[in-house]
C-alpha positions in Angstrom: 0.1 0.0 0.1 1.0 3.4 -1.0 2.0 5.9 1.8 -1.2 8.3 2.3 0.8 11.2 2.7 1.5 11.3 -0.9 0.9 14.6 -3.1 -0.9 13.5 -6.5 -3.0 15.0 -9.3 -5.8 13.5 -11.6 -8.0 15.0 -14.3 -11.0 13.7 -15.8 -13.2 15.3 -18.7 -16.9 14.0 -18.4 -20.0 15.2 -20.6 -23.0 16.7 -19.6 -26.0 14.5 -20.6 -29.8 15.4 -21.5 -32.6 13.7 -19.8 -35.1 11.8 -22.6 -37.1 10.1 -19.7 -37.1 13.0 -17.0 -36.0 12.4 -13.2 -38.0 15.0 -11.6 -38.9 14.1 -7.7 -36.4 12.2 -5.3 -36.4 11.0 -1.9 -33.8 9.7 0.8 -30.2 10.5 -0.2 -30.5 11.6 -3.7 -32.7 8.7 -5.1 -34.9 8.9 -7.8 -38.7 8.9 -7.5 -38.9 7.5 -11.0 -36.4 5.9 -13.0 -34.8 8.1 -16.1 -32.9 7.3 -19.3 -30.7 9.9 -20.9 -28.2 10.5 -24.0 -24.5 11.8 -22.8 -22.9 14.4 -25.0 -19.5 14.5 -27.2 -18.7 18.2 -27.1 -19.9 19.7 -23.9 -17.9 18.7 -21.2 -16.6 19.9 -17.6 -12.7 19.3 -17.5 -11.5 18.8 -13.7 -7.6 19.0 -12.2 -8.0 17.6 -8.5 -4.5 18.3 -7.1 -3.7 16.8 -3.7 -1.0 17.3 -0.7 -0.4 16.0 3.0 -3.0 18.3 5.1 -0.8 21.9 6.3 -2.7 24.7 8.2 -4.0 26.3 5.0 -7.3 25.9 3.7 -8.6 22.0 3.3 -10.4 22.6 -0.3 -10.0 25.4 -3.1 -12.0 25.7 -6.2 -11.2 27.5 -9.6 -13.9 27.6 -12.4 -12.3 28.8 -15.1 -9.5 30.5 -13.4 -11.9 32.2 -10.8 -12.4 31.3 -7.2 -16.3 30.8 -7.3 -16.9 30.6 -3.3 -21.1 29.4 -3.6 -19.9 26.2 -5.6 -16.6 26.2 -3.3 -18.5 25.5 0.0 -21.2 22.8 -2.2 -17.9 21.0 -2.9 -16.8 21.3 1.0 -20.4 20.2 1.8 -19.9 16.9 -0.7 -16.6 16.3 0.5 -18.0 16.4 4.3 -20.6 14.1 3.6 -18.2 11.6 1.7 -16.2 11.0 5.0 -17.5 7.0 4.5 -16.7 6.2 1.2 -13.4 8.3 1.1 -12.2 8.3 4.9 -8.5 9.7 3.3 -10.1 13.0 2.3 -9.6 14.7 5.9 -6.1 13.9 5.6 -5.4 16.4 2.3 -5.2 19.7 1.2 -7.5 19.6 -2.2 -6.6 22.2 -5.1 -9.8 21.8 -8.1 -9.8 23.8 -11.2 -12.5 23.1 -13.7 -13.5 24.5 -16.8 -16.3 24.0 -19.7 -16.4 23.6 -23.2 -20.1 25.2 -23.0 -21.2 28.3 -22.0 -23.2 28.7 -18.6 -27.2 28.9 -18.9 -27.7 27.1 -21.9 -29.9 24.7 -21.6 -26.9 22.3 -20.8 -26.9 20.2 -17.7 -23.5 21.9 -16.0 -23.7 20.2 -12.6 -24.0 16.9 -14.4 -20.9 16.9 -16.0 -19.0 19.0 -13.5 -20.2 17.0 -10.2 -19.3 13.3 -12.4 -15.7 14.8 -13.6 -15.3 15.6 -10.0 -16.5 11.8 -9.1 -14.1 10.3 -11.7 -11.3 12.7 -10.2 -12.1 11.3 -6.7 -12.3 7.7 -7.5 -8.3 8.0 -9.0 -7.4 10.0 -6.5 -8.8 7.1 -4.3 -6.5 4.2 -6.5 -3.6 6.6 -6.4 -3.8 7.1 -2.6 -4.5 3.2 -1.5 -2.6 2.0 -4.2 -5.5 -0.6 -4.9 -6.9 -0.9 -8.3 -10.5 -1.7 -8.5 -12.1 -3.5 -11.6 -13.3 -1.3 -14.4 -17.0 -1.8 -13.7 -16.9 -1.7 -10.4 -14.4 1.7 -10.9 -17.5 3.4 -13.4 -20.0 2.1 -10.8 -18.6 3.8 -7.2 -17.8 7.1 -9.8 -21.8 6.9 -10.8 -22.7 6.6 -7.0 -20.4 9.0 -5.8 -21.5 11.3 -8.8 -25.2 10.9 -7.5 -24.8 12.3 -4.3 -23.8 15.3 -5.6 -26.3 15.8 -8.6 -28.8 12.9 -9.1 -28.6 13.8 -13.0 -24.6 13.3 -12.6 -24.9 9.9 -12.0 -25.8 9.2 -15.7 -22.8 11.2 -16.8 -20.2 9.0 -15.8 -21.3 6.7 -18.9 -21.3 7.6 -22.9 -24.2 6.9 -24.8 -27.8 6.0 -23.6 -28.2 5.7 -19.9 -30.3 5.0 -17.6 -30.9 5.3 -13.8 -33.4 4.4 -11.1 -34.8 1.1 -10.7 -37.2 -0.5 -12.8 -38.8 -3.9 -13.4 -38.4 -3.8 -17.3 -34.6 -3.6 -16.5 -33.3 -6.0 -14.5 -29.7 -4.1 -14.0 -31.3 -1.1 -12.9 -30.2 0.8 -9.7 -31.4 3.9 -7.5 -27.8 3.8 -6.2 -26.0 4.0 -9.6 -26.4 4.3 -13.0 -26.0 1.8 -15.9 -25.3 2.3 -19.6 -27.8 1.0 -22.0 -25.6 1.8 -25.1 -25.0 -2.0 -26.1 -28.3 -2.8 -27.1 -29.6 0.4 -29.0 -30.8 0.5 -32.8 -27.9 1.9 -35.3 -30.0 5.1 -36.0 -29.1 6.2 -32.3 -25.5 5.4 -32.6 -24.8 9.0 -33.8 -27.9 10.5 -32.8 -27.5 14.5 -32.7 -29.1 17.5 -30.5 -28.7 20.6 -31.5 -29.2 23.3 -28.5 -31.1 26.2 -29.3 -30.4 29.1 -27.3 -33.4 31.2 -26.2 -32.0 32.6 -23.1 -29.1 33.3 -21.4 -31.0 34.2 -18.0 -30.3 32.5 -15.0 -33.3 30.4 -14.0 -35.6 31.5 -11.3 -35.9 27.7 -9.7 -32.9 25.4 -9.0 -33.0 21.9 -9.8 -33.2 20.8 -6.3 -36.0 23.5 -5.3 -37.6 22.0 -8.6 -37.5 18.5 -7.2 -38.6 19.4 -3.5 -42.2 20.8 -5.7 -43.0 17.0 -5.8 -43.2 16.5 -2.5 -47.3 16.7 -1.9 -47.5 17.9 -5.5 -51.3 17.1 -6.3 -50.4 15.1 -9.5 -46.7 13.1 -8.1 -48.4 10.2 -8.3 -50.0 10.0 -11.8 -46.3 11.6 -12.8 -44.2 8.7 -11.5 -46.4 6.0 -12.8 -46.2 8.0 -16.4 -42.4 8.3 -16.1 -42.1 4.6 -15.4 -44.4 3.7 -18.5 -42.4 6.2 -20.8 -39.1 4.5 -19.5 -40.4 0.9 -20.5 -41.4 1.8 -23.8 -38.4 4.2 -24.3 -36.0 1.1 -23.9 -38.3 -0.8 -26.4 -37.9 2.1 -28.8 -34.0 2.3 -28.4 -34.1 -1.4 -29.3 -36.4 -0.6 -32.2 -35.7 2.1 -33.8 -39.2 3.4 -33.9 -38.2 7.1 -34.0 -42.1 8.5 -34.3 -42.4 7.1 -30.7 -39.1 8.3 -29.4 -40.5 11.8 -30.5 -43.7 11.3 -28.9 -42.5 10.1 -25.7 -39.7 12.5 -25.6 -41.6 15.4 -26.3 -44.4 14.5 -23.7 -42.0 13.7 -21.2 -40.3 17.8 -21.6 -44.0 19.3 -21.4 -44.9 16.9 -18.7 -42.0 18.1 -16.8 -42.8 21.9 -17.5 -46.7 21.5 -16.8 -45.5 20.0 -13.6 -43.5 23.3 -12.8 -46.4 25.5 -13.8 -49.2 23.7 -11.7 -47.2 23.1 -8.2 -47.0 25.6 -5.5 -45.2 27.7 -5.7 -46.0 27.8 -9.9 -43.1 28.8 -12.1 -43.3 28.9 -15.9 -39.9 29.1 -17.4 -40.7 28.6 -20.9 -40.5 32.0 -22.8 -42.9 33.2 -25.7 -39.8 32.3 -28.4 -39.7 28.4 -26.9 -43.5 27.8 -27.8 -42.8 29.5 -31.1 -39.8 27.0 -31.7 -41.6 24.3 -30.7 -44.9 25.1 -33.3 -42.0 25.6 -35.8 -40.7 22.4 -35.2 -43.9 20.5 -35.5 -45.0 21.8 -38.5 -41.8 21.1 -40.4 -41.7 17.9 -39.1 -45.3 17.4 -40.6 -44.2 19.2 -43.7 -40.7 17.6 -44.4 -41.7 14.1 -42.7 -38.1 14.3 -41.3 -38.1 12.3 -38.0 -36.6 15.9 -35.8 -37.8 16.5 -32.0 -37.5 18.4 -29.7 -36.8 18.3 -25.6 -36.5 20.6 -22.8 -34.3 20.2 -19.2 -36.1 22.9 -16.9 -35.2 26.0 -18.5 -36.7 27.9 -21.8 -34.0 26.2 -24.3 -34.8 23.6 -26.8 -32.5 20.5 -27.4 -33.1 19.5 -30.8 -33.2 15.7 -31.2 -32.7 13.9 -35.4 -30.5 11.4 -37.1 -27.3 12.1 -38.2 -28.5 11.2 -41.7 -30.9 14.4 -41.6 -28.1 16.8 -40.3 -27.5 18.2 -44.2 -31.7 19.3 -44.0 -31.8 20.2 -40.3 -29.5 22.7 -40.1 -30.4 24.9 -43.0 -33.8 24.7 -41.3 -32.3 26.2 -38.1 -30.6 29.1 -39.6 -33.7 30.0 -41.7 -36.6 29.5 -39.5 -35.4 29.2 -36.2 -32.1 31.0 -35.3 -34.6 34.4 -35.5 -36.2 33.2 -32.1 -32.5 32.5 -30.6 -30.9 34.6 -28.6 -28.1 36.5 -30.7 -29.1 33.6 -33.2 -27.1 31.3 -31.3 -27.0 27.5 -30.8 -24.9 24.4 -30.7 -24.5 21.4 -32.8 -23.8 18.6 -30.2 -24.2 14.3 -30.4 -23.9 11.6 -28.6 -20.7 10.9 -27.1 -18.7 7.9 -25.8 -18.2 9.0 -22.2 -15.6 10.7 -19.8 -11.6 10.5 -20.5 -9.1 10.3 -17.8 -6.6 13.2 -19.2 -3.0 12.5 -18.7 -1.4 16.0 -17.7 
């Protein structure tokens, strides 16, 4: 075993993901009230470096985001580390410096907490291997990283894997778990192997309700029981769709999930409306284009006004001109981001 006073540095890049079946509502210690499915992205990444050295007299933790100190997030990470004393007892012995940067801008409908907390969880699992001198099997490593990421941000549990990922117990997927996410990519139809995601930037304003606060809205929500039943049904159907390649059903379920999420927020107490007028205009234009062109494009949204436009790569040469001509006038400064299904996190050699 290595001497636990060693110093070292580890780096991981990890993707954001877009949920197709939404996780909305949690119980216990960051456990989901319903199963979810997401697609990990390729270009929307967080790169995190963690440097550790024996504990001295200074601050035990420092955090820089894109070169600047971010005290609110630093405090969140400090609380997160404190909660990990059972999983990583060695943390108390080290001073840790973390620096992180994203390949995508803030407030753009891309889940930055998913990529940030998953890359941090992967760094911690790598640090554990270095500090203890004990390497674990690959599957066990990623499973633990997913569990640790979940404790920081529920959706981050899914970003530990590439492709399509399931999280949350379901009778329709025997490997599923509330504790960690499970990759589903080996079962999917070829049409989804290079699926595209154009992120349409309606507004970069900070959203008025955090995801954590949003999940709390499901406690005593009048439609909570019906929502969880709906999500379980959609989850089972989506697993079948990802195997069969039925794009019409894929779009139907995905769009219903997105609008259900926003409907739940609008009729919660307190109530929140995160959709903007231009969001609704874009939805109408997307549906109209799909009807007239017979091109299988569909939309989903996270808890914000920005749209993820999903479509097969074979249709890219038709879809991008449609975005430029018909959708960009309704986007903030005409901006959108082209992304696609990614293969998951990578350890970075410094």
